[in-house]
N, C-alpha and C positions, 0 to 999 in steps of 0.2 A: 614309583612307591610299588612292592608286592601286596595283594589283598591276600589277608589268611582270617581261617576259620578259628572261633575260639568258643569256648561253652559258654553257653548261657546261665546268669543268674535266675533265681527268681525272683529278683526284683527289674530285671530285664524282662522278663515273660511279662511281668506286672503290668510294665508300661508300655507291652506292647499287644496285650490281650485286647483289651480294649478296642482299639483299632483295628485288630484284626476280626474281632466280632463282626464288627460295621459293617467292613469289606465284604465278608463273607455271606452276611444277610443281605447287603445290597444286591450280590451276584444271585443269590436265591429269589429274591426278588423279579429281578430283571428276565432271569434265565430258564425259572424253574416254579412259575407262577404263586408264590408264595406272597401273602400281603406281608405288607412289611414288618408289623408285626410278630407275622409266626416265623417269619424268617430270620428275624434277630433272635427270638427264644427257641427255635432249631438250632443258632448258631452258637449260642451262648452253652445250649446244653450237649452238641456235639464236643465243644472243646472241654467241656470239664469231663466228656466222656473219656476223652481221649489224652488228655492231663490231668488224670486223676491224684498224680502226686505233683502238679505243676510241674516245672525244670527237671526234678527227681525221677520225673514216670519213668520206671523202668524200659528198655526197650525204643526210647527216644532220646534221638539226636537233634537238640537246638543250638544250633550256631550262630553265633552273630559275623557278619565279615567286618574287616576292617582295613582299611588302608593307613597305615600306620598308624596315629592316633583316633583315626577319624573312622566313625563306624558309618559304613556304607549301606546296609541290609542286613539279611538274617537267613536262616533256611531252618525247616523241621523237618525231619524225617524220621519215620517210624521203622524199626527193624521188622525182620519178618517174625511171626510169632509173638509177635509181642499184643496186648491187652488190646482190642480195637481192630488188631491187623487183620484184612480179610485175605491175604496170603501167607503161606507158612514158606515160600521160599523166596519172595520178592520185598525187597524194601520199598519204603513209599515216601515221594514227597508229598505231605500237605501241602506244603507253602514256601515259597521263595520272593523276599523282597527286597527292592533293592530303591532306597530313598530318592526320591522323584528328583532332586540336586545332581546326583551320583549316574542319573541312568545313560544309557549309549556308550557305557565306553567299557561293555565288555564283564561287567563285573556277576552278572546273573552266571553267564556261562564258567565263569572261573569258581564261583561256588557249586555250582554242579560238578565241574571237573575235582575239584578238592573232596569231595561228600564222594564222591566216587572211589576216588583213592583210600579213603576212609572205610567205606564199607568193601574194598577190595580186602584191606587189612583185617577186617572181621570176617572173612569168608563168604561175604555176600555176593551174589554171582547176578541177581536180575535188579534193577529200578524202574519203579512206575511212577507216572502219576494222572491227574487231570486235570483238563484244559477245556476250559469252553471255546464253542468253536467258534466264537466270534472273536477270541484273542489271537487274532493272525501273527501279532509279534512275538508271543511267547510260541505258539505254535511253529515260526519259522526258527526258533532259537531250538526248540526241541528236535525237532526233525534233524537239524544243522550237529545236534550232538550224537546224531546216530539212534534217538526214540524214535518208535514204527507205530503205528497206530494197533491196537489190539483188539477195541471193543468201540464200538461209537453208537450212541445213541441220538435219537431224533425227538423232534417233538413239533407238535403244531397247535396252535391256539384257535380254539372255535368262537365264534360269535356268538352267545348264548340268545341272543334279539332274532335270531336267522327263524 
């Protein structure tokens, strides 16, 4: 069967928002030195800022991925110039997820390709994303799709007891 992307409803977003906030908070705590509570507060605040009108937020593409009648994942992209966008010429993938039971079947690749098609129809010439350096599977996927490193952040933890 073929994977398709369909617009997300407010109910879909409400169902997915909590797990997204939690996963983002866990990444912030693990990779950016936030305490778990501060990470969750930051994640919740940032999602509300980026999606002030929920699924109807202007300049935001929220899409569910389906294979037949089965939901297999979702993708969230902000258009250039939208509220919270950091670039006026580049669309931005904020999140892409494939349900664990459906991973390893090329669904993330196909979601990105379909999103690229939609962005091309909208006249958007570039797509960007952030990925944590430890996410080697995602990095491999993005490289295979033609994404290139345009910036790099590095950090080192310092033991305060030294």
